[in-house]
Backbone bond lengths (Angstrom), bond angles and torsions (degrees), N, CA, C in turn:
res aa  C-N    CA-C-N  psi(-1)  N-CA   C-N-CA  omega(-1)  CA-C   N-CA-C  phi
1 M - - - 1.457 - - 1.524 111.55 -
2 K 1.323 116.49 -36.29 1.458 119.02 -179.91 1.521 111.39 -65.75
3 K 1.351 116.26 -38.54 1.465 119.60 177.88 1.521 110.90 -64.99
4 V 1.329 115.39 -42.12 1.467 119.16 179.60 1.515 109.98 -63.76
5 F 1.345 116.50 -43.28 1.462 120.43 179.55 1.514 111.04 -61.76
6 A 1.339 117.10 -41.83 1.455 120.28 179.61 1.529 111.14 -65.37
7 T 1.339 116.66 -40.87 1.463 120.32 178.83 1.521 111.18 -63.13
8 L 1.344 115.82 -44.94 1.465 119.01 178.63 1.522 111.41 -63.37
9 T 1.315 116.45 -35.75 1.461 119.93 178.64 1.518 110.87 -64.28
10 V 1.342 116.11 -43.83 1.468 120.25 178.51 1.518 111.02 -62.32
11 L 1.347 116.59 -45.40 1.459 120.03 179.64 1.525 111.30 -62.16
12 A 1.344 116.29 -40.59 1.463 119.35 179.17 1.520 111.18 -63.62
13 M 1.324 115.90 -41.30 1.461 119.19 -179.84 1.522 111.53 -66.65
14 L 1.350 115.29 -40.41 1.467 118.67 178.63 1.519 111.00 -66.12
15 T 1.351 115.81 -40.18 1.463 119.23 178.91 1.527 110.96 -63.83
16 F 1.325 114.79 -42.48 1.466 119.15 178.38 1.522 110.89 -62.22
17 G 1.321 116.69 -40.90 1.470 119.99 178.47 1.515 112.21 -64.32
18 S 1.356 115.97 -39.31 1.471 119.11 179.23 1.520 110.99 -65.81
19 A 1.346 116.18 -40.21 1.464 119.69 179.26 1.528 110.85 -63.24
20 V 1.306 115.55 -40.05 1.463 119.11 178.66 1.522 110.99 -63.64
21 M 1.325 115.73 -41.45 1.466 119.75 -179.88 1.528 110.90 -64.46
22 M 1.353 117.36 -41.59 1.462 120.35 -179.91 1.529 110.56 -65.40
23 A 1.335 116.21 -40.63 1.462 119.09 179.33 1.519 111.01 -64.22
24 Q 1.305 116.45 -37.58 1.460 120.27 -179.46 1.524 111.32 -70.68
25 E 1.333 116.75 -35.51 1.461 119.55 178.36 1.529 110.48 -67.30
26 E 1.357 115.83 -41.18 1.456 118.44 179.49 1.530 111.59 -65.44
27 A 1.296 116.89 -33.11 1.464 121.01 179.53 1.521 111.97 -85.32
28 A 1.331 116.34 3.17 1.476 122.36 -179.80 1.521 110.93 58.46
29 A 1.349 114.59 41.16 1.460 118.30 178.25 1.514 109.26 -76.53
30 P 1.304 117.31 160.84 1.463 120.58 179.24 1.527 110.57 -61.64
31 E 1.300 116.34 147.13 1.463 121.88 -179.10 1.527 111.27 -70.24
32 E 1.300 117.29 -25.11 1.459 119.43 -176.84 1.523 111.59 -65.73
33 A 1.354 118.28 -36.53 1.461 121.16 179.94 1.524 111.16 -65.07
34 A 1.335 115.75 -40.03 1.461 119.33 178.66 1.514 111.08 -65.05
35 V 1.331 116.60 -40.67 1.470 120.65 179.87 1.519 110.44 -62.99
36 E 1.331 117.22 -40.51 1.461 121.13 -179.26 1.529 110.87 -64.61
37 Q 1.356 118.92 -40.64 1.463 121.28 -179.61 1.522 110.78 -66.98
38 V 1.328 117.28 -38.70 1.461 120.20 177.71 1.521 109.96 -64.80
39 D 1.345 116.82 -40.81 1.453 120.58 179.42 1.528 111.73 -64.89
40 E 1.358 116.99 -33.11 1.450 119.88 178.98 1.528 111.56 -73.83
41 A 1.341 117.49 -33.83 1.464 120.71 -178.88 1.519 112.02 -74.71
42 A 1.346 117.41 -29.92 1.462 121.10 -176.07 1.523 112.59 -63.70
43 P 1.354 120.71 -48.84 1.464 118.94 179.26 1.527 112.78 -62.10
44 A 1.351 117.29 -37.03 1.466 119.48 178.82 1.518 110.66 -63.13
45 A 1.333 116.79 -41.20 1.467 120.20 178.62 1.517 110.49 -64.59
46 E 1.326 117.79 -38.30 1.460 120.85 179.76 1.527 110.72 -66.37
47 E 1.360 116.45 -37.37 1.459 119.61 179.25 1.522 111.00 -65.56
48 V 1.347 117.08 -41.06 1.464 120.62 179.10 1.519 110.65 -65.83
49 A 1.335 116.64 -37.03 1.461 120.25 -179.33 1.520 111.38 -72.08
50 E 1.340 117.70 -29.15 1.460 120.59 -178.35 1.531 111.80 -74.61
51 A 1.354 117.99 -26.66 1.469 120.77 -176.99 1.527 112.58 -61.01
52 P 1.365 119.84 -49.82 1.461 118.82 177.74 1.518 112.26 -62.69
53 A 1.347 116.60 -34.01 1.458 119.16 179.89 1.527 110.63 -64.09
54 E 1.331 117.00 -40.36 1.456 119.96 179.23 1.531 111.12 -66.64
55 E 1.349 116.83 -39.76 1.462 119.83 178.15 1.519 110.88 -64.75
56 A 1.336 117.07 -42.37 1.463 120.20 178.09 1.525 110.25 -62.27
57 G 1.328 116.23 -39.69 1.460 119.33 178.25 1.517 111.71 -64.10
58 G 1.349 117.25 -37.32 1.457 120.29 177.65 1.518 112.51 -65.55
59 L 1.336 116.72 -39.70 1.463 120.08 177.71 1.516 111.37 -65.52
60 V 1.336 116.09 -40.36 1.472 119.94 178.48 1.519 110.34 -63.22
61 A 1.345 116.50 -43.05 1.467 120.54 179.49 1.531 110.83 -63.05
62 L 1.339 116.77 -41.45 1.464 120.50 178.20 1.522 111.23 -63.65
63 H 1.333 115.74 -41.80 1.466 120.00 179.13 1.529 110.66 -62.84
64 K 1.322 116.81 -42.25 1.467 120.13 178.73 1.515 111.53 -64.75
65 T 1.336 116.56 -39.59 1.465 120.18 179.52 1.521 111.23 -63.74
66 L 1.344 116.39 -46.24 1.465 120.09 179.50 1.525 110.96 -62.94
67 K 1.322 115.72 -39.18 1.464 119.78 179.34 1.523 110.86 -64.58
68 T 1.327 115.65 -41.74 1.469 120.12 179.68 1.520 111.01 -63.81
69 K 1.341 116.67 -46.31 1.461 120.41 179.90 1.520 111.16 -64.41
70 F 1.335 116.51 -35.74 1.467 120.09 178.74 1.520 110.51 -62.60
71 I 1.335 116.31 -43.40 1.469 120.36 -179.93 1.522 110.64 -69.72
72 E 1.334 116.64 -39.50 1.463 119.69 -179.83 1.530 111.77 -63.53
73 G 1.329 116.49 -35.42 1.459 120.11 -179.26 1.513 113.64 -73.33
74 G 1.306 117.87 -8.04 1.459 120.82 -177.72 1.510 110.03 97.86
75 A 1.326 115.82 109.44 1.464 120.44 -173.80 1.523 112.05 -59.36
76 G 1.336 117.34 -32.77 1.461 120.40 -177.47 1.519 112.73 -64.03
77 F 1.329 115.94 -58.28 1.465 119.60 -177.44 1.519 111.80 -71.58
78 M 1.316 118.15 -34.97 1.457 120.01 178.72 1.527 110.73 -64.69
79 A 1.327 116.76 -42.24 1.464 120.57 178.56 1.525 110.83 -66.77
80 L 1.336 116.41 -40.12 1.462 120.08 179.25 1.525 111.03 -63.94
81 T 1.326 116.32 -37.98 1.464 120.12 177.74 1.525 111.19 -68.71
82 L 1.326 117.12 -37.72 1.464 120.44 178.31 1.527 111.81 -65.86
83 I 1.335 116.59 -30.01 1.467 119.82 178.10 1.530 110.39 -61.34
84 T 1.337 116.54 -37.99 1.465 119.02 177.37 1.522 110.92 -63.05
85 L 1.326 117.13 -35.29 1.465 120.06 177.12 1.521 111.05 -66.38
86 V 1.328 116.97 -42.05 1.468 120.85 -178.47 1.529 110.54 -63.22
87 F 1.339 116.48 -49.78 1.465 119.36 -179.07 1.530 111.21 -67.41
88 G 1.329 116.79 -39.80 1.456 119.90 179.42 1.515 112.23 -62.80
89 L 1.330 116.64 -44.84 1.463 120.12 178.67 1.524 111.47 -65.91
90 A 1.326 116.87 -36.69 1.469 119.71 178.36 1.526 110.85 -61.10
91 L 1.331 116.50 -43.95 1.467 120.30 178.94 1.530 111.09 -67.47
92 C 1.337 116.75 -38.83 1.469 119.99 179.19 1.523 111.15 -63.65
93 I 1.317 116.66 -44.75 1.468 120.52 -179.97 1.529 110.60 -64.06
94 E 1.342 116.07 -40.39 1.469 119.31 178.58 1.521 111.65 -62.24
95 R 1.342 116.56 -41.44 1.467 120.32 179.40 1.524 111.35 -67.79
96 I 1.314 116.86 -41.08 1.464 119.86 -178.85 1.526 110.40 -63.84
97 I 1.327 116.93 -42.00 1.460 120.24 178.56 1.529 110.84 -64.97
98 Y 1.343 116.07 -44.30 1.461 120.53 -178.86 1.533 111.07 -63.05
99 L 1.322 116.52 -45.54 1.462 120.57 -178.47 1.529 111.79 -69.08
100 S 1.325 116.13 -34.40 1.472 119.01 177.50 1.521 111.14 -66.28
101 L 1.334 116.20 -39.20 1.460 119.93 178.28 1.530 112.35 -74.12
102 S 1.342 116.80 -17.19 1.464 120.48 -178.78 1.519 113.03 -82.01
103 K 1.319 117.40 -10.29 1.461 120.17 -179.03 1.531 110.18 -68.94
104 T 1.327 115.34 137.95 1.458 121.66 -178.48 1.525 109.29 -133.71
105 N 1.312 115.44 144.31 1.462 120.04 173.95 1.531 107.45 -77.80
106 T 1.340 115.81 91.09 1.458 120.19 -172.73 1.530 112.70 -66.20
107 K 1.320 117.17 -34.16 1.468 119.43 179.14 1.520 110.77 -62.72
108 E 1.321 115.88 -44.57 1.471 119.60 178.54 1.522 110.86 -66.35
109 L 1.349 116.07 -39.77 1.460 119.75 -179.95 1.524 111.18 -63.99
110 L 1.312 116.95 -44.33 1.465 120.24 178.88 1.528 111.56 -63.90
111 A 1.329 116.38 -39.18 1.469 119.71 178.30 1.530 110.35 -64.58
112 N 1.344 117.02 -41.04 1.470 120.39 178.91 1.525 111.50 -66.06
113 I 1.353 116.16 -38.98 1.468 119.11 179.03 1.531 110.95 -66.43
114 E 1.323 115.88 -42.44 1.471 119.48 179.12 1.523 111.05 -62.57
115 A 1.326 116.78 -42.35 1.466 120.08 177.97 1.519 111.06 -66.54
116 A 1.337 116.53 -38.61 1.464 119.80 179.32 1.519 111.25 -66.09
117 L 1.329 117.79 -38.70 1.460 120.47 178.30 1.525 111.46 -62.98
118 K 1.319 116.23 -38.85 1.465 119.81 -179.87 1.524 111.81 -71.26
119 E 1.337 116.35 -33.39 1.468 119.72 -176.04 1.523 112.91 -86.80
120 G 1.337 116.27 -47.95 1.468 118.88 -173.09 1.502 115.66 -129.22
121 G 1.320 118.78 5.26 1.456 120.50 177.48 1.520 113.28 81.34
122 I 1.317 115.36 -159.83 1.462 122.49 -174.03 1.526 112.23 -63.72
123 E 1.316 117.66 -39.87 1.466 120.26 -176.63 1.528 111.60 -61.34
124 K 1.315 115.95 -42.78 1.456 118.69 179.46 1.526 111.10 -68.66
125 A 1.337 117.06 -35.62 1.459 120.53 176.51 1.525 110.86 -65.06
126 L 1.327 116.30 -37.63 1.465 120.19 176.87 1.525 111.16 -64.22
127 D 1.332 116.45 -37.55 1.470 119.64 177.14 1.531 111.05 -62.92
128 V 1.326 116.68 -38.37 1.467 120.29 178.09 1.520 110.09 -62.68
129 C 1.337 116.97 -44.83 1.469 120.52 179.12 1.525 111.41 -66.47
130 R 1.323 116.18 -37.13 1.462 120.61 -178.41 1.528 111.38 -66.60
131 N 1.300 117.45 -31.24 1.468 121.97 -177.57 1.534 113.01 -93.69
132 T 1.336 116.64 6.86 1.466 120.67 179.79 1.524 109.04 -111.78
133 R 1.338 115.74 136.51 1.459 120.53 -178.40 1.522 110.50 -89.23
134 G 1.354 116.47 146.55 1.449 120.59 173.67 1.514 113.10 122.42
135 P 1.331 117.44 161.55 1.467 121.48 -178.80 1.519 113.03 -68.47
136 V 1.328 117.75 -31.21 1.462 120.39 179.70 1.523 110.42 -62.60
137 A 1.327 116.47 -45.03 1.467 120.29 178.65 1.527 111.00 -64.44
138 S 1.327 117.12 -35.56 1.473 120.22 178.35 1.525 111.02 -66.15
139 I 1.324 116.38 -40.66 1.471 119.99 177.71 1.528 110.28 -64.20
140 F 1.315 116.21 -43.57 1.472 120.25 179.22 1.532 110.55 -61.89
141 Y 1.308 116.62 -40.40 1.463 120.31 -178.74 1.532 110.67 -63.49
142 Q 1.340 116.23 -45.20 1.465 119.59 -179.92 1.524 111.04 -64.24
143 G 1.337 117.01 -38.88 1.452 119.46 179.71 1.520 112.88 -68.53
144 L 1.331 116.85 -45.93 1.464 120.84 -178.43 1.530 111.90 -67.77
145 S 1.329 116.87 -29.31 1.466 119.63 179.73 1.528 111.93 -67.63
146 R 1.348 117.76 -17.40 1.471 122.10 177.91 1.531 112.19 -102.85
147 Y 1.305 116.70 18.61 1.472 119.65 -176.83 1.524 111.71 -62.23
148 D 1.328 118.35 -35.79 1.461 121.64 -178.25 1.523 112.18 -64.10
149 E 1.347 117.49 -19.96 1.460 121.06 -178.09 1.528 112.61 -89.46
150 G 1.327 117.24 -3.86 1.459 119.99 176.52 1.525 112.59 116.00
151 I 1.329 115.01 160.03 1.455 120.92 -178.17 1.522 111.58 -64.84
152 D 1.345 117.05 -37.38 1.468 120.04 -179.74 1.528 111.44 -62.48
153 V 1.328 115.59 -39.45 1.471 119.80 179.01 1.526 110.13 -67.32
154 V 1.327 116.74 -38.29 1.469 120.28 177.32 1.524 110.27 -61.20
155 E 1.330 117.04 -43.93 1.468 120.90 -179.92 1.523 111.44 -63.29
156 K 1.339 116.93 -45.08 1.466 120.30 179.58 1.528 111.51 -65.31
157 T 1.323 116.17 -37.71 1.461 119.97 179.38 1.520 111.16 -65.62
158 V 1.327 116.63 -42.18 1.458 120.71 178.78 1.529 110.51 -62.14
159 A 1.345 116.76 -43.45 1.461 120.54 -179.89 1.528 111.23 -66.07
160 S 1.332 116.26 -42.73 1.465 120.14 -178.28 1.531 111.70 -66.96
161 Y 1.321 116.01 -46.50 1.463 118.57 -178.47 1.528 111.75 -72.21
162 G 1.339 116.45 -22.30 1.461 118.96 173.16 1.516 110.89 -63.39
163 G 1.330 117.28 -38.19 1.466 120.61 175.74 1.512 112.27 -64.47
164 V 1.338 116.22 -36.89 1.475 119.88 177.39 1.522 110.55 -64.15
165 Q 1.323 116.90 -44.55 1.459 120.81 179.56 1.527 111.43 -66.68
166 L 1.324 117.56 -33.76 1.462 120.73 176.70 1.523 110.54 -63.17
167 G 1.337 115.73 -40.16 1.462 119.25 176.68 1.522 112.31 -62.35
168 L 1.331 116.77 -37.51 1.458 120.15 177.46 1.524 111.86 -68.35
169 L 1.333 116.35 -35.65 1.459 119.69 178.60 1.526 111.65 -67.25
170 E 1.332 116.79 -34.84 1.467 121.47 -177.52 1.522 112.53 -92.21
171 K 1.303 117.37 10.71 1.462 121.30 -179.66 1.534 110.98 -61.56
172 N 1.343 116.03 137.41 1.483 124.65 177.05 1.527 113.81 72.04
173 L 1.333 118.94 -0.12 1.462 119.20 177.93 1.530 111.20 -66.63
174 S 1.333 116.99 -32.04 1.466 119.91 178.42 1.528 111.10 -65.00
175 W 1.335 116.85 -33.54 1.467 119.82 177.90 1.519 111.00 -69.52
176 I 1.322 116.47 -35.65 1.469 119.43 177.81 1.527 110.40 -64.70
177 T 1.337 116.58 -43.14 1.466 119.35 177.22 1.526 111.47 -64.18
178 L 1.331 116.31 -32.44 1.465 119.75 176.81 1.522 111.25 -63.07
179 F 1.333 116.88 -45.48 1.468 120.09 179.68 1.532 111.14 -68.12
180 I 1.333 117.28 -31.43 1.466 120.33 176.36 1.530 110.01 -63.87
181 A 1.335 115.97 -37.06 1.471 119.84 179.99 1.528 112.03 -79.78
182 I 1.341 117.01 -34.30 1.464 120.32 -175.73 1.522 111.85 -72.04
183 A 1.337 117.52 -38.84 1.466 120.56 -174.28 1.535 112.81 -56.19
184 P 1.338 120.15 -54.25 1.472 118.02 178.01 1.522 112.96 -67.95
185 S 1.335 116.77 -28.75 1.468 119.21 178.43 1.527 110.86 -65.01
186 L 1.330 115.75 -43.21 1.467 118.91 175.44 1.519 110.95 -63.44
187 G 1.340 115.98 -37.32 1.464 119.16 177.40 1.510 112.08 -62.20
188 F 1.338 116.95 -44.50 1.467 120.61 178.00 1.529 111.24 -65.10
189 L 1.327 116.55 -38.12 1.457 119.79 178.19 1.526 110.67 -62.97
190 G 1.337 116.01 -43.15 1.467 118.89 176.97 1.516 112.06 -63.48
191 T 1.340 116.69 -35.75 1.467 120.37 177.88 1.520 111.13 -64.68
192 I 1.330 116.83 -44.01 1.465 120.22 179.93 1.529 110.86 -62.73
193 I 1.336 115.79 -43.81 1.463 119.13 178.98 1.530 110.51 -64.54
194 G 1.337 116.61 -39.43 1.456 119.81 177.37 1.514 112.41 -63.89
195 M 1.330 117.61 -38.78 1.462 121.04 177.35 1.524 111.27 -65.51
196 I 1.318 116.13 -39.72 1.471 119.49 177.55 1.526 110.36 -61.93
197 E 1.335 116.15 -43.34 1.465 119.63 178.20 1.529 111.05 -63.98
198 A 1.333 117.56 -36.59 1.462 120.50 178.41 1.525 111.05 -64.37
199 F 1.333 116.85 -42.81 1.466 119.42 178.27 1.527 111.48 -68.82
200 D 1.336 116.69 -31.22 1.463 118.90 175.19 1.525 110.59 -63.58
201 K 1.326 117.05 -40.71 1.469 120.49 177.73 1.527 111.17 -64.27
202 I 1.346 115.60 -39.97 1.469 119.25 178.09 1.525 110.24 -62.56
203 Q 1.335 115.79 -39.72 1.456 119.64 179.22 1.517 111.48 -66.86
204 Q 1.335 116.50 -38.52 1.468 119.70 179.08 1.521 111.54 -67.49
205 V 1.329 116.28 -40.66 1.460 119.78 179.57 1.518 110.88 -69.95
206 G 1.323 117.01 -33.91 1.452 120.95 -179.90 1.501 114.22 84.41
207 D 1.328 116.27 7.52 1.459 120.27 -179.45 1.524 108.36 -150.19
208 I 1.323 115.91 146.33 1.465 119.89 178.91 1.521 108.56 -82.22
209 S 1.329 114.81 104.67 1.456 120.57 178.89 1.525 109.39 -100.48
210 A 1.319 115.99 133.59 1.466 119.69 179.90 1.523 111.28 -61.54
211 T 1.333 115.82 -35.22 1.470 119.77 -179.71 1.520 110.89 -65.64
212 V 1.340 116.12 -45.28 1.461 119.90 -179.01 1.522 111.21 -65.74
213 V 1.347 117.08 -43.74 1.463 120.69 -178.53 1.525 111.48 -66.20
214 A 1.343 116.28 -48.11 1.461 119.96 -178.52 1.522 111.32 -63.97
215 G 1.335 117.25 -42.88 1.465 120.20 179.71 1.504 112.10 -63.12
216 G 1.350 116.86 -43.15 1.462 120.16 -179.87 1.510 112.30 -65.91
217 I 1.339 117.40 -42.00 1.460 120.83 179.64 1.528 110.69 -66.29
218 K 1.332 117.58 -40.65 1.462 120.56 179.80 1.522 111.08 -61.35
219 V 1.327 115.95 -45.98 1.464 119.96 179.78 1.524 110.54 -63.17
220 A 1.338 115.89 -39.37 1.469 119.21 -178.23 1.518 112.02 -67.09
221 L 1.324 117.72 -37.54 1.457 120.94 -176.41 1.529 113.03 -75.89
222 L 1.314 118.45 -17.57 1.464 120.87 -179.90 1.524 111.37 -63.26
223 T 1.333 117.11 -37.62 1.474 119.56 179.30 1.526 110.84 -67.21
224 T 1.331 116.70 -38.68 1.470 119.57 177.03 1.521 111.02 -64.47
225 L 1.327 117.17 -41.69 1.463 121.20 178.66 1.523 110.64 -59.40
226 L 1.332 116.79 -46.92 1.466 119.88 -179.72 1.525 111.03 -63.44
227 G 1.337 117.24 -41.81 1.456 120.48 -179.86 1.515 112.69 -63.08
228 L 1.330 116.81 -40.53 1.467 120.15 179.19 1.528 111.25 -68.33
229 I 1.326 117.52 -39.78 1.477 120.17 177.75 1.522 110.65 -61.56
230 I 1.326 116.90 -44.30 1.468 120.81 179.91 1.526 110.34 -63.25
231 A 1.332 116.75 -42.17 1.464 120.20 179.59 1.526 111.32 -62.43
232 V 1.320 117.26 -40.47 1.470 120.58 179.36 1.526 110.84 -64.89
233 V 1.331 116.74 -44.03 1.469 120.63 -179.48 1.529 110.70 -62.21
234 L 1.333 116.57 -48.14 1.464 119.72 -179.40 1.524 111.60 -66.01
235 Q 1.334 117.19 -33.08 1.461 120.15 178.88 1.524 111.29 -65.55
236 L 1.324 116.98 -38.23 1.465 120.48 177.51 1.528 110.65 -63.30
237 F 1.327 116.55 -45.14 1.466 120.02 177.78 1.528 110.39 -63.27
238 Y 1.327 116.72 -40.22 1.461 121.02 -178.10 1.527 111.27 -62.94
239 N 1.321 116.90 -44.07 1.460 120.47 178.96 1.526 111.60 -65.39
240 Y 1.330 116.85 -36.54 1.464 119.61 176.90 1.527 110.69 -64.88
241 I 1.336 116.61 -40.07 1.462 120.81 178.77 1.529 110.24 -65.24
242 L 1.334 116.83 -40.28 1.464 119.91 177.84 1.526 111.58 -61.62
243 S 1.342 116.33 -38.38 1.469 119.19 177.90 1.526 111.05 -64.66
244 L 1.335 117.50 -37.35 1.461 120.18 176.48 1.522 111.44 -65.46
245 V 1.337 116.18 -41.79 1.467 120.27 179.76 1.524 110.31 -63.93
246 E 1.330 116.82 -44.41 1.460 120.17 179.97 1.530 111.39 -61.98
247 G 1.327 117.00 -40.18 1.454 120.00 177.68 1.515 112.27 -62.80
248 L 1.342 116.60 -42.09 1.461 120.24 179.40 1.529 111.51 -67.63
249 V 1.333 116.60 -38.38 1.465 120.07 -179.89 1.532 110.27 -64.82
250 N 1.320 117.14 -44.50 1.473 120.07 177.63 1.523 111.25 -61.23
251 E 1.323 114.93 -39.42 1.463 119.28 178.83 1.522 111.10 -65.36
252 M 1.330 116.31 -40.16 1.459 121.14 178.68 1.532 111.14 -63.28
253 E 1.333 116.37 -43.53 1.466 119.90 -178.52 1.531 111.67 -66.48
254 D 1.335 116.49 -46.29 1.462 119.82 -179.41 1.524 112.00 -63.40
255 S 1.316 115.77 -44.86 1.463 119.11 -178.20 1.524 111.76 -69.44
256 S 1.331 117.42 -30.44 1.470 120.01 178.24 1.521 110.49 -65.91
257 I 1.333 116.88 -40.17 1.468 120.31 177.22 1.532 110.28 -63.42
258 S 1.324 116.07 -42.10 1.470 119.91 179.00 1.522 110.80 -64.67
259 L 1.337 116.85 -38.11 1.463 120.19 178.58 1.525 111.03 -62.91
260 L 1.333 116.78 -43.35 1.461 119.95 179.41 1.526 111.39 -62.04
261 D 1.328 116.43 -38.24 1.469 119.68 176.74 1.525 110.91 -62.52
262 I 1.334 116.31 -41.60 1.468 119.90 179.13 1.523 110.93 -65.51
263 V 1.340 116.25 -40.96 1.466 119.88 -179.73 1.522 111.04 -66.49
264 V 1.330 117.23 -39.06 1.471 120.69 178.25 1.528 110.16 -62.86
265 E 1.324 116.94 -43.94 1.465 120.39 178.23 1.528 110.94 -63.54
266 F 1.330 116.27 -41.31 1.472 119.62 178.38 1.524 111.12 -64.58
267 D 1.342 116.40 -40.93 1.469 120.09 -179.67 1.527 110.55 -65.71
268 A 1.338 116.81 -39.67 1.459 119.65 178.51 1.522 111.11 -64.96
269 A 1.333 115.89 -39.64 1.475 119.94 178.37 1.526 110.73 -65.49
270 Q 1.346 116.74 -38.43 1.463 120.13 178.96 1.529 110.82 -64.56
271 K 1.315 115.75 -44.59 1.474 118.87 -179.36 1.521 111.45 -66.63
272 K 1.328 116.02 -37.11 1.467 119.89 178.60 1.524 110.51 -66.33
273 G 1.336 116.46 -37.29 1.447 119.98 -179.65 1.518 112.73 -68.34
274 K 1.348 115.45 -32.80 1.469 119.23 179.27 1.525 111.07 -70.42
275 K 1.339 114.91 -31.79 1.472 117.69 179.07 1.514 110.04 -70.65
C-alpha cells in the first residue's frame, strides 16, 4: 500500500505540474517560470520515490540478518524449534476459530425457546435448539429431550452434557502447553550441545582463545533465544484461548440456570392446564 500511495503521489504531482505548465503557456507566461516549477516538483518526486526503496532495503537487511542468525544457531536445532512454533500456532488458530464460532446469543436463544414452549411445546423448542449453532444450544437440546422423564432428569442431563461440552472446548489445549514447554527445552538442549562443541574447539586448538569462546557461546545461545521467543508467543495465544473458554463456560452455566427456570414455569403451566 505504501508503494501504491507513493506512486499515486508522484503521478498527482506530475499531473499538477503539467496543468500549471499548460495554463502558463495559454497565458503566454515566461518560459522561465514554468522551468522553475518543474525543477521544484522533480526533487519532491524523487524524495517520495526514495522512501519505498529505503523501506524495501530495510526489510531485505532484516531478512538477511535473521537468515544469518538462523544458520549460525545451527540449522538442525533452529529448524526443530521452529517446528514447535508452526504446530503450536496451528492448534491455537484452530481453537480460536472453533471457540469464536461456538459463541451464541443466549438471551435471544432463551427468548426463542420460551416462545416456542408457549406456542408448540417441547417439540418446537427442540427445533429451535436443533437449528442453533453452539454448545449452549446442544446442552439445551439434550436437557429438553429428557423433559418427559421429569425436571430432575433435565437438570442432571444439562449438568452432565455441560461437562461434555467443556471437554470439547478444551480440546488440544494440552498439546499447546506441550509445545510451550518443548520450545525452550529444545533451545536449552541446543545451547548445551553448542557449548560442548565450543569446548571441543578449545581442546583442539590447545589454547583458550577469546574468539573461539565468544563465537561458540554466541552460537549456542541463539537456540535458547529462539526457544524462549516461541514459548512467549504461544503462551500469549494460550492465555487468550483460556479467556475465551472461561467466557463460554460462564455463559453456559448462566443460561442453563435460566433454561431450568423456563422449564419449571412451563411444567407448572402444563400441570395447571391439566387440572
